[in-house]
Structures are given as structure tokens and as C-alpha cells.
N, C-alpha and C positions, 0 to 999 in steps of 0.2 A: 684234350678236350673229352667232355662226357659222352658217353654213347648215346645216340640221339633217341634209342628206345629205352633208355634207362633214366628216370627221373632222380633229381637230387633234392633231398630234404635236410632242413635243420628244425630240430626240436630242442626248445628250452626247457629246463627244469626236468632232466630226464633220469635222475638218479632213483626215482620210485614211482609208484603209482600210475596216473594217466600218462605221463611223460614217458615213462619207461616202456609201458605196454604199446604206446604209439608208435615208439622206435622200434620195438621188436616185430611189430605187425607190419610195418612199412617195410622193413628189411625182408621179411619172410616173404613178401609180396613183391620182391625184386627192385625195391625203391633204394637207391644208395642213400643211407641215412646217417646223419652226424647227431649224435646224443650229446648235447651240451649240458655242463653242469658247473656250479660254481666250486663244489667240493669234489675233488677228484678221488678223495679216500674212499667214496662210495662207488668208484667206476669198476672195481675188479669183478663182480658178480655180473655186470653187464657184458664186460670183455669176455668173460669165461663162456657165456652163452653164445656171444657172436662167433667165437673160435670153434666152439663144439659143433654148432650148426652151419658153420662156414656161410653166414650171411653177410651181406654188405653193410655192416653197421660199425662206425667208429666213435669212439668216445674222445671228446675233446673240452678242455676247460674253457669256460665262457662266464663272464659276470654280467648279466644284463643291466646291473646298475652303473656300469662303467662303459661309456662310448667307445673308447680306445679298444677294449677288450673285444667288443663286438666287431669293429672293424677290422681288426687283425684276424679274427676268425673267419669272417666272410671272405676277406681278401685271399687267405689260405685255401679256402674251399673253392673259391673260383679259379685259382691257379691250377689245384689238382684236377678239377672236375669241369671246369669250363662254365658252370651255371649254379644258380640255386633255384629250383623250381617250385620248392614248396617251403613255407615258413609256418611253423606251429609254435604260437606264443602260449607256453603253459607253466612257465615259472611264477611263482606266487606262494603267498601264505596267508593265514588267517590273523586277524586280529579282533578278538571278541570281547565283550564287555559294554557296559553302559557307556555313553559318549561322555558324560561328566566325570568319570573315573580315568578315562584314557589320557595319557600323556602326549602332548603334542610332538614330541620327538618319535614316539612310536607310530603316531597318525601319519606323520611325513614319510617314515621308513615304509609303512603299507603302501602308500601310493608310489613310492619310488620303485619298489619290486612290481607290484601288480598293475600298475597303469604306466609309469613313465618308461619302465622296462620294456613293455611292449612298444611304446612309441619309438625307443631307441632302435630296437630290431628292425622295426617297420622303414624307419627313415633310412637305415643302412641297406636294407635289402631292396627298396623301390628302385634306384638306378639301375641295379642289376636286371630286375624284372622288366623295367622299362625298355632297357635297351633290347632284351629279348622279346619284348612285346607279348609276354605271358608269363604267368605266375599265379600262385593260390597262396594267400594270406589265411591261416586258421587262427583265430583267437579263442582260447579256452576260456569262456565265461562262466557263468553259473546261473542255477536257478535264482540266485541272489543279485543276478543282473537286470531281473524285470520285476522282483517282488522284493519290497522292504521287509526285513525281519528285525524284531527286538534283539538286543544285545549283539548286533551285528552292523551297526550304522556305518562303521568306517570301511569294513570289508565290503558291505554292499555298495557303499559309494564308489569304491574302485571298479566294481564290476558294472554299474550303472554307467560309470565314465567310459569303460571299454566298449560297452554296446554302442553308446553315441557316437565314440570314435569309429566304430567298424562301419556303422550306417552312413556315415558321412563320408569315410574314405572310399566307399564303393563307389560313389559318384565322380570322385576325382580320377580314379585309376581305370574305369572301365574302357577308356578311349585307348588304353596300352594292352587290353586283354588280360588285365589282372582280376581275379576273383577274390572276394573277402568272404569268409565264413564264420559264423559264431557257433560255438559248441557250448550248450547250456546244460550242463549236468546237475541234477538234483544231489542228495547226499550219496557219496560214493564210498565204499569201504577201502581207504587208503591209508597212508601213514599221516594225512593231513592234520589228524588231531594231534600227532606228536609234535608239530611245528607251530601249533596255535599259540599265539601270546594272549596273556590274559592278565589284567591289572592284579597287582599284589593283594588288594583287598577283596578279590574275588577267588583267590586261590583255594581257600578253604572249601567254598562251595563246589568248584569244580572237581578239586580232589576227591572229596566226599562222594560227589556222584560218580566219577569215574570208577572209584574203588567198589562201589555197590553193583556196578555192571562188569568190571574187569579188574580184580585186585591188583594185577600186574600194570595196570595202564595209569595208576594214579600219579605216576611222577612225569607222565609225558608231556603235559602243558607246561608252559614256561611263564614265569612272573616277567611282567615288563620291566619292572624295577630292576632285576637280577640281569637283563639283557642291556639295559640302557645307562646304568649307573655304576661306575668303578667303586664308588664310595660305600663301603659295606655299614657304615653307621647311619644310614638314611633309615629314619624310623617306618614302620608299616603304618599306612594311611587307615583311618577308621573304616570300619566295615561299610560296603556300599550301601548307599540309601536305596539302591535299586535291587537290593538282593532278591527279592521275590520273584521279579521279573526275570532277572538273570538266571536263576536257580530254575524256573519253569522252562525257560527256552533251552538251557543246557541238558536238562533232563530229557526233553523230547530230542534234541539233537544227538546226543551220545547214544541214546536208545535206536535212533534212525542209522546212526553210523554203524552201529553193530551188526544190524541186519541188511545193510545197504548192498546194492549190487557191486560186483567185482569191477576194477577198472578196465578190464579187458573189453567190457560191453562199451564203455565210452571209447576206447580206441578203436572199436570196430565201426562206430559212427564217424569218427574222424576220417578213416579210410573212405568209407561211404562218401562222405562230404567232398573229398578231393576228386573222386570219380564222377560225382554228379555233375559238377561245373563242366567237366570235359564234354559231357554228353549235352549239356544245355547251352553251351556258348553259342550254338548257331540260333538259339532264340534270342539272344542278347541279354540273358540272364546272368547277372555277376554278383548277387549277394543272396546268401544262403543262411537260415537260422535252424537250428536242430536242438530241441529239447531233448535230454537224455535221461531215461528212468521214469517210474510211474509217478513219482512226487512232482518231477518238473512239468510232466504233461498235465498233471492235475492242477497245479498252480496257474500254468499257462492258460488252459480253459477257463479257469475261474477268473482270471484277470480279463479275458476277452468278454465274457459274459455279465460280469458284476459291475456295478456302478463303485465308487471308490468307498462309500461307507459300507457297502455289503462285503467288499473285498477286505476292508480293514477288520471287520468283524469275523470273517471267515479265517484270516491268518491268526488273530488273536484266539480264536477258539481251538485251532490246531497247534499253537506253540505255548499258549500261556495257561491252558487248562490243565489239570493235574495229569501226568501221564501215567497210563495204566499198565 
């Protein structure tokens, strides 16, 4: 059985960025933490840190796209520690580009990981938390979870869906003492850009912009064609009809990424979020929302104060005007 004074946490998408920093911060604060990831080839650096600092952090393979994988991992953790007190859903990637240019297969993959992956882990952890009559589910959403952006229609859709899921879930689980938290970071300086999928007819736009900002970064984004089709004879599609919109948005986005805050800042808010529900439980509060970063807070305030037309113009001015 787990020690009564030591919480047990599971974090998905822990090989880098927000997931990694959250795992390290949890473990450094005495939370027994399982860093889960699909690709264990990225686990060595995490293991070395855990061993060097002697913190309660274990790396374990888990694929959020496979229910059996999640069930096996959660069963193993419960056998070893007796509970799962905190679940952080962080696994995800970005699919950028104009909607008309995107392949349906890639759109489905985006939802499979970003949204259905979270549903799978939540469904597996709820019986555990329900029997404990306590637990905290933290869903890493985004600024794109409450504001729509050009060239992000599908990614935004997964985050909007995650927000609605979280709001609704909170009503269902409050009777069992389970808290639901949404973390909404703005642009964060992580390896997220390296995992972005972009349509092949947008590659030249993306590569040119990345090269202008960081010459070594031009190969980081991935063509959706190269990831979804094994037939190398597939011809390149004609250049996107939305080139100006996509280029304008990516220009702003890549520049914002270059100067964005460190993922440690998001990890600190995640830690704060799991401490707040414990303090507020006596007040019957079981749902929390945390924008992270100056840009996230700016847009959150704008959405509260502006009507739809004003907000649309505000976002267009911020993302589609030439970046200076």
C-alpha cells in the first residue's frame, strides 16, 4: 500500500516539455510520480535525473491511444502503490494548416491522441478514484481551448472538446470527491514545434519561416503526407489556397515560441492546481481553470470583455497582421 502521506501521480506525455517538468516538480515535492511515455527511447535523461536526485520518479511505457496499455499500467501502479491520486493528461501534438488542406486521416489522429487519449485515461482512472472517494484529474488544455485561431482549426477543436469534457465531467464526479482541473497555457517554449504536423503544400512556408528565426529548426516540422502515406510516389499537392493566412499565423506563432516562457512555469501552476483543490474542498469547489502566461491571460480577458465581432477582429489583428 502507498504511504498515506505520499500521493501517487501519473503524467502522460512525459518525455519532454510540460510533461517532463511536471513530473520532476511533483517528485521533488514528495509526490510518487510515474512519467509515462509512448517512446521509451526518450526515457534515459529522465531516469538519470531521478537517480541523481534520488526523487520518487519512475518512467513507464504507456500509449494513450491504446486502452489495453493504459489498463495494464494503471493496474501495475495500483498493485505497487495502492492508489492513483493524481492524473495529468498532457500527451498531445499539433496539427496545423488550413482545414481544406488537411487529410482526414491526420485529423482523426489528432483527435485520437489529444482528445480520445484523455478520455481513455480518465475512464480507466475513475473507478480507482471513485473507490478512494478522492482524486484530482488535471487536463492540459491550451489558450487554443477557448479562443479559435487561424491555421489551427483541428488542434483548436481538440482543445475545445477537452474543455467541454472537463466542465461536464466535474458535475459527475464531485459526489465522489474527485476534482477536475484545466490548465490553459499560452505559447510555451518546448519541443512542441518539433512534433507539429503540417500539410505538404505548406511545408515550404513553414520551413522558410523557421529558417529565418532559427536555421537549425527548419527540419523540425513534419509533412502530413510523409507520416500517413507509405507510397513515396504520391505527388505534392498544389500550394495551399490559404498561403497568406497560414504564413501570417505561423510567422506570429514561431516568433512567439522563440521568446515564450519556459515549461517550468506551467509545471509550477500544475503543482499549485493540485494543492488548491485540497484547500478548497471544504467549500465544495471541484472545478478549476488556470490560464498560464501573459498571452493566455490577455486572450482570456479579451473573450470576457468583447462581443464575438470584436473578439474576431482582435484575434485577426494579433495573428494575421505582418509580424514586426
